[in-house]
Each structure stands twice: as C-alpha cells, then as structure tokens.
C-alpha positions as CSV (number, residue, x, y, z in Angstrom):
1,X,-7.6,-16.5,7.8
2,X,-5.3,-16.1,4.9
3,X,-6.5,-14.4,1.8
4,X,-5.4,-12.0,-0.9
5,X,-7.0,-8.8,0.3
6,X,-5.8,-6.7,3.3
7,X,-6.2,-3.2,4.7
8,X,-3.0,-1.7,5.7
9,X,-3.0,1.0,8.4
10,X,-0.4,3.8,8.3
11,X,0.1,6.5,11.0
12,X,0.8,10.1,10.1
13,X,4.4,10.6,9.2
14,X,6.7,12.7,11.4
15,X,7.8,14.8,8.4
16,X,7.3,15.0,4.6
17,X,9.6,12.5,2.9
18,X,9.9,10.1,5.8
19,X,8.6,6.5,5.5
20,X,5.9,5.1,7.7
21,X,5.5,1.3,8.1
22,X,2.0,-0.1,7.7
23,X,0.4,-2.9,9.7
24,X,-2.4,-5.2,8.7
25,X,-5.7,-3.9,10.2
26,X,-7.0,-7.3,11.2
27,X,-4.0,-8.6,13.1
28,X,-1.3,-5.8,13.4
29,X,1.3,-7.7,11.4
30,X,3.9,-5.3,10.0
31,X,6.5,-7.7,8.6
32,X,5.3,-9.8,5.7
33,X,7.0,-12.9,4.2
34,X,5.9,-13.9,0.8
35,X,6.9,-17.6,0.1
36,X,6.5,-17.3,-3.7
37,X,6.6,-14.4,-6.2
38,X,3.5,-12.4,-5.8
39,X,1.9,-9.4,-7.6
40,X,0.0,-6.5,-6.1
41,X,-2.8,-6.1,-8.6
42,X,-4.7,-3.3,-6.9
43,X,-4.2,-0.7,-4.1
44,X,-6.8,1.8,-3.1
45,X,-7.0,4.5,-0.4
46,X,-9.7,3.5,2.1
47,X,-10.7,7.2,2.1
48,X,-9.4,9.5,-0.6
49,X,-7.0,12.1,0.8
50,X,-7.5,15.8,0.3
51,X,-6.3,16.9,-3.2
52,X,-3.3,18.6,-1.6
53,X,-2.0,15.4,-0.1
54,X,0.3,13.1,-2.1
55,X,1.6,9.6,-1.0
56,X,4.0,7.1,-2.5
57,X,3.2,3.5,-1.5
58,X,5.9,0.9,-1.6
59,X,7.8,-2.1,-0.2
60,X,10.9,-1.8,2.0
61,X,13.5,-4.5,2.3
62,X,16.3,-3.4,4.6
63,X,16.9,0.2,3.6
64,X,15.7,-0.2,0.0
65,X,12.2,1.1,-0.9
66,X,10.5,0.1,-4.2
67,X,7.5,2.3,-5.0
68,X,4.4,0.3,-6.0
69,X,2.0,3.2,-6.6
70,X,1.1,6.8,-5.9
71,X,-2.0,8.6,-4.6
72,X,-3.1,9.4,-8.2
73,X,-3.3,5.6,-9.0
74,X,-5.0,4.7,-5.7
75,X,-7.9,7.2,-5.5
76,X,-11.3,5.6,-4.9
77,X,-12.8,8.2,-7.1
78,X,-11.0,6.5,-10.1
79,X,-12.0,3.0,-9.1
80,X,-14.8,1.1,-11.0
81,X,-17.8,0.1,-8.9
82,X,-16.8,-3.6,-9.3
83,X,-13.6,-5.5,-10.1
84,X,-10.1,-4.3,-10.3
85,X,-9.2,-0.9,-11.7
86,X,-8.3,-1.0,-15.3
87,X,-4.6,-0.3,-16.0
88,X,-3.4,-0.4,-12.4
89,X,0.3,-1.0,-12.6
90,X,0.6,-4.5,-11.3
91,X,3.9,-4.8,-9.3
92,X,5.7,-8.1,-8.6
93,X,7.2,-8.7,-5.2
94,X,9.9,-11.3,-4.8
95,X,9.7,-13.9,-2.1
96,X,11.1,-13.0,1.3
97,X,10.5,-10.6,4.2
98,X,9.5,-7.0,3.7
99,X,7.4,-4.1,5.0
100,X,4.7,-2.0,3.3
101,X,5.5,1.7,3.6
102,X,4.1,5.1,2.6
103,X,6.0,8.3,2.0
104,X,4.0,11.5,2.2
105,X,5.4,14.0,-0.3
106,X,3.0,16.9,0.0
107,X,0.2,18.2,2.2
108,X,-0.7,18.3,5.9
109,X,0.8,15.2,7.6
110,X,-2.0,12.7,7.7
111,X,-2.6,9.0,8.5
112,X,-4.1,6.8,5.8
113,X,-5.3,3.3,5.2
114,X,-4.7,1.4,1.9
115,X,-6.6,-1.6,0.7
116,X,-4.3,-4.0,-1.1
117,X,-5.2,-6.9,-3.4
118,X,-2.6,-9.5,-4.4
119,X,-2.8,-12.2,-7.1
120,X,-2.4,-15.1,-4.5
121,X,-3.3,-15.6,-0.9
122,X,-0.6,-13.9,1.1
123,X,-2.1,-11.9,4.0
C-alpha cells in the first residue's frame, strides 16, 4: 500500500562517519524513486538515542549525500503529541532514484529507525 509515512531501518554503522543505507521496514525497499518533487515534512527517531549519540539523516544519489536533518531535530522528546513538529526544516527531494542514509558522528555505534513523513504518497 502506498502512503506518505514510512519507518526506515538502519543497521549500526561500521565506523563513525560512514554512511548506512536504510530500508523500509514494511517491505525492505532500499532504493526509492520519486516520480515528482516531494518534500520530507517530518522525520523522527522511533526511539530517541542516548544523549551521546548524534546522527545526520540524508539522501544519497550516487556518491552525493544531502543532509535532511540531524538527531537534534528528530528527537521524539521534542515532538508534539499530535501533528507535525513545528519548525521542522522541510526538505525538497527532486524526482529520481535515491537512498536514505544515516551518518553517525558521535557515540557508541548503534542501529536506529527513523519515521519519515512526506507531503505526498511516495512509500
């Protein structure tokens, strides 16, 4: 079923600063193909990481990675009980194939899941 909300699963990285490709929890898809310009309007950790862990969340096309958000912006503790978080930096993604990635910059190497909401059905 196609919708605009997905949980992306990321394994623990092999080293700080290395990117890890995420896959959709429901179907294992790791390569996405947006057919029209789409915006990520919210991204949230499924479980907030320890305060010593810091991730960057982004989109990779080929070898280029564009950062969408960081752990600070994605903490559940900062999320309203209903609706989208106010002031989340909405990021536009151009049509075409890409992968969602995380880069862990600090802390013990840890897996994470991120819940993503887009402005149109894409997942």
